[in-house]
C-alpha positions in Angstrom: 36.4 -31.8 46.6 33.4 -29.6 47.1 33.1 -26.6 44.4 34.4 -23.5 45.4 31.9 -21.7 43.1 29.2 -19.7 44.5 25.6 -21.5 44.4 23.4 -19.8 41.5 19.7 -19.4 42.0 17.4 -19.6 38.8 14.9 -17.0 38.5 11.4 -18.2 38.5 10.0 -15.3 36.3 9.8 -11.6 36.7 9.8 -10.0 40.0 7.2 -7.7 41.5 9.7 -4.9 41.0 10.4 -5.2 37.3 6.6 -5.6 36.6 5.8 -2.5 38.8 8.6 -0.5 36.9 7.1 -1.6 33.6 3.4 -0.6 34.7 4.8 2.8 35.8 6.7 3.2 32.4 3.3 2.2 30.5 1.3 4.6 32.7 3.6 7.7 32.2 3.8 6.9 28.3 0.1 6.6 28.1 -0.4 9.8 30.0 1.7 11.4 27.5 -0.6 10.2 24.6 -3.7 11.1 26.5 -2.3 14.9 26.8 -1.5 14.8 23.2 -5.0 13.7 22.3 -6.1 16.3 24.6 -4.2 19.0 22.8 -5.3 18.0 19.5 -8.9 18.5 20.5 -7.8 22.1 21.5 -5.3 24.5 19.9 -3.0 21.9 18.4 -5.9 20.6 16.3 -5.7 23.7 13.8 -1.8 23.3 13.5 -2.1 19.6 12.9 -4.9 20.2 10.2 -2.7 22.9 8.5 0.1 20.5 8.5 -1.8 17.8 6.7 -3.2 20.2 4.2 0.4 21.5 3.3 1.8 17.9 2.9 -1.1 17.0 1.0 -1.0 19.8 -1.6 2.8 19.6 -1.9 4.1 18.7 -5.3 7.2 16.7 -3.8 7.8 14.7 -0.9 7.9 14.9 2.7 11.6 15.2 4.1 11.4 14.0 7.7 14.5 15.0 9.6 15.8 14.6 13.4 18.9 14.1 15.2 19.5 11.4 18.1 16.2 9.9 19.2 14.3 12.1 17.3 16.2 11.0 14.4 15.0 7.5 14.9 11.5 8.4 15.2 11.9 10.5 12.0 13.1 7.6 10.2 10.2 5.4 11.2 7.8 8.3 10.4 9.1 8.6 7.0 8.7 4.9 6.4 5.2 5.2 7.6 4.4 7.9 5.3 5.8 6.1 2.2 4.3 3.1 3.1 0.8 4.4 3.0 1.1 6.4 -0.3 2.9 9.8 0.8 6.2 9.8 -0.9 8.6 10.6 2.0 12.2 9.9 3.0 14.4 10.6 6.0 17.4 13.1 5.9 19.9 12.9 8.9 20.2 16.5 10.2 23.9 16.3 10.8 24.4 14.9 7.4 22.3 17.6 5.7 25.3 19.9 5.8 27.5 17.4 4.2 25.8 17.2 0.8 22.6 15.6 1.8 20.7 19.2 1.2 21.1 18.1 -2.4 18.1 15.5 -1.7 15.7 18.3 -0.8 13.6 20.2 -3.8 11.4 23.4 -3.5 8.7 21.1 -4.2 9.3 19.4 -1.0 8.1 19.9 2.8 10.2 19.4 5.5 9.1 18.1 8.8 11.6 18.6 11.4 11.5 16.9 14.7 13.5 18.4 17.7 12.3 18.0 21.2 14.0 21.2 22.5 13.9 23.0 19.2 17.4 24.3 20.0 19.7 21.5 18.3 22.6 23.5 16.4 22.8 21.0 13.8 19.3 21.8 12.6 20.4 25.4 11.6 21.6 24.3 8.2 18.2 22.9 7.4 16.6 26.0 8.8 18.6 28.2 6.7 18.3 26.2 3.6 14.5 25.9 4.0 14.3 29.8 4.5 16.7 30.3 1.4 14.7 28.5 -1.0 11.2 29.1 0.6 10.8 25.2 1.4 8.1 25.1 3.8 8.9 23.6 7.2 6.7 22.0 9.7 8.5 21.8 13.3 7.4 19.2 15.8 8.7 20.2 19.1 7.8 20.9 22.6 8.9 24.2 22.5 7.2 26.6 19.9 9.2 29.7 20.9 12.3 27.7 20.3 14.8 28.7 17.4 13.2 25.8 15.5 9.5 26.8 16.3 10.0 30.4 15.2 11.6 29.6 12.0 8.9 27.0 11.2 6.0 27.6 8.8 4.0 25.6 11.0 4.5 24.4 14.7 3.2 21.1 16.1 3.9 21.7 19.8 3.7 18.6 21.7 2.7 18.7 25.5 5.6 18.8 27.8 4.8 15.4 29.3 7.2 13.7 31.9 9.6 11.0 30.8 9.1 7.5 32.0 12.9 7.5 33.0 13.0 8.2 36.9 15.3 10.9 36.2 12.9 12.4 33.7 16.1 12.3 31.2 16.0 9.5 28.7 13.9 10.2 25.6 10.8 7.8 26.4 7.4 9.6 26.7 8.6 12.2 24.3 9.6 9.9 21.2 6.4 8.1 21.9 4.4 11.3 21.5 6.6 11.9 18.4 5.9 8.6 16.6 2.2 8.7 17.5 1.7 12.4 15.8 3.8 11.1 12.7 1.4 8.0 12.8 -1.7 10.5 12.8 -0.4 12.7 10.2 0.0 9.3 8.0 -3.3 8.0 8.6 -5.1 11.4 8.2 -3.4 11.7 4.7 -4.2 8.0 4.0 -8.0 8.6 4.8 -8.1 12.0 3.1 -7.2 10.6 -0.3 -8.9 7.2 0.1 -5.8 5.1 -0.1 -7.0 1.7 -0.7 -5.9 -1.8 0.5 -4.8 -2.5 -3.2 -2.7 0.5 -3.2 -1.2 -0.5 0.0 -0.5 -4.0 -1.6 1.6 -2.4 -4.4 4.2 -0.8 -1.4 4.0 -4.3 0.6 4.8 -7.2 -1.8 6.9 -9.0 0.4 6.4 -10.9 4.0 3.2 -11.9 5.5 1.6 -8.4 4.9 2.2 -8.8 1.1 0.8 -12.4 1.1 -2.4 -11.0 2.8 -2.6 -8.6 0.2 -2.7 -10.8 -2.7 -6.1 -12.4 -4.0 -8.2 -15.5 -3.4 -7.0 -16.4 -7.2 -3.4 -16.6 -6.0 -4.1 -19.3 -3.6 -6.9 -21.4 -4.9 -6.6 -24.9 -6.4 -8.0 -25.0 -10.0 -8.8 -27.5 -12.8 -8.5 -31.2 -11.8 -7.3 -30.4 -8.4 -10.9 -29.5 -7.6 -12.8 -32.3 -5.9 -16.1 -32.1 -7.7 -19.2 -34.4 -8.3 -22.4 -33.8 -9.9 -26.0 -33.9 -8.2 -27.0 -37.5 -8.0 -23.8 -38.9 -7.5 -23.7 -41.9 -5.0 -21.9 -41.2 -1.6 -19.4 -44.1 -2.3 -18.2 -42.3 -5.4 -18.2 -38.8 -3.4 -16.3 -40.3 -0.7 -13.6 -41.6 -3.2 -13.2 -38.3 -4.7 -12.7 -36.4 -1.2 -10.0 -39.1 -0.5 -8.4 -38.6 -4.0 -8.3 -34.7 -3.5 -7.1 -34.6 0.0 -8.9 -31.8 0.9 -11.6 -33.2 3.1 -14.5 -32.1 1.0 -16.2 -32.6 -2.3 -18.3 -29.7 -4.1 -21.7 -30.8 -5.7 -22.4 -28.9 -9.0 -25.7 -28.9 -11.1 -25.8 -29.4 -14.7 -24.6 -26.0 -15.4 -21.7 -26.4 -13.2 -23.3 -24.2 -10.8 -22.4 -24.8 -7.0 -25.2 -26.9 -5.6 -23.7 -27.8 -2.2 -20.7 -29.0 -0.4 -19.8 -32.3 1.7 -17.1 -32.4 4.2 -15.8 -34.5 6.7 -17.9 -33.0 9.2 -20.9 -34.0 6.9 -19.9 -37.6 7.0 -19.5 -37.8 10.8 -23.1 -35.9 11.3 -24.7 -38.2 8.7 -23.0 -41.8 9.8 -25.2 -44.6 9.2 -25.5 -48.0 7.5 -26.4 -47.0 4.3 -24.4 -43.8 4.0 -22.3 -44.9 1.2 -25.3 -45.9 -0.8 -27.5 -42.6 -0.8 -27.2 -39.9 -3.0 -25.1 -36.6 -2.3 -28.5 -34.5 -2.4 -29.3 -36.2 0.7 -26.1 -35.3 2.6 -24.7 -32.2 1.1 -24.7 -28.9 2.7 -26.9 -26.7 0.4 -25.7 -23.0 -0.4 -22.2 -23.2 1.1 -19.9 -20.3 1.6 -18.3 -19.0 -1.7 -15.9 -16.1 -2.4 -14.8 -14.5 -5.6 -11.4 -15.1 -7.1 -10.8 -11.2 -6.8 -11.2 -11.3 -2.9 -8.2 -10.1 -0.7 -6.5 -13.0 1.1 -6.7 -11.0 4.1 -10.8 -10.9 3.7 -10.6 -14.8 2.9 -8.9 -15.5 6.3 -11.6 -13.4 7.9 -14.2 -15.5 6.4 -12.5 -18.7 7.6 -12.1 -17.6 11.1 -15.4 -16.3 11.4 -17.2 -19.2 10.1 -14.7 -21.6 11.8 -14.3 -23.3 8.7 -11.3 -24.7 6.8 -12.3 -24.8 3.2 -14.0 -22.1 0.8 -15.4 -22.6 -2.7 -14.3 -19.9 -5.1 -16.9 -19.1 -7.9 -17.6 -16.8 -10.7 -20.9 -16.4 -12.0 -21.9 -19.2 -9.7 -19.6 -21.5 -11.7 -16.9 -23.1 -9.4 -13.5 -21.9 -10.5 -11.3 -22.9 -7.6 -11.1 -24.0 -3.9 -9.0 -22.9 -1.1 -8.0 -24.6 1.9 -6.6 -23.6 5.0 -3.6 -25.7 5.2 -2.5 -24.1 1.6 -2.8 -20.7 3.2 -0.6 -22.0 6.1 1.9 -23.0 3.9 1.9 -19.8 2.2 2.5 -18.0 5.5 -1.3 -16.1 5.1 -2.8 -17.7 8.0 
């Protein structure tokens, strides 16, 4: 019996219409970012600088608040500030009136996000700010709104068209909100000279945390290092390479200083009948690239990628103290 079910056609990929829609969305949102950049070069720049100074000089934290889509952006901004050295957390605008006002102290700064600036739920925070003289930064598209008039500093975002064809769904507007939040966070980071090492304190987990560890955390040490002295026959060097399984052997001088390195590539380049009888001195690559154990893992990855190598010798005072192989970094989730 033939099936009564309709035949289903499989899609061969995104249609031209969906791609065109995506491009329109990106172009519209990028237009909003460009408008924001233009505003910062003009009158908005002064308000932005004042907001950054206010936060930098605050004794307390930044309380970022918002409702709806602005609330989602506020939560992200608070997370970015906190992770880049500016103590901050999110307070839901509606929950503030139900006890969460107790999270806010007179040493804090409130950053309130509202596109219209007329959300009724924001009134509780506005009144609390005024009552206890807690400075408030308004991020809104309407400086003359209730929120804008109550705030100490207004960051007025340009009124750009939403990517939604009905100009309703918050898209371009939320993109500008999160962009200005990122701009504030990075301005504060750069202003205080926040370093990668400090950044590591707040990001100990995941791949980012792994990248912010040090070479010493990943290097092989002691008997795991393939080592042979100058003058060693290549037959012994090859045995050491095979035993340690790193595809290389470090050649050291009498004082233990790094003199050279022999890799699998060197063996291929020097392949000849008497290879195993000659001295390592004739085959090794002199002055190999070395790194200190105190280098950040992220910088070590950059060295490996730039030089297109898989192994790095770790030295201190020119003495070999470790070796790092790309495979170890891959297993650790760094590379």
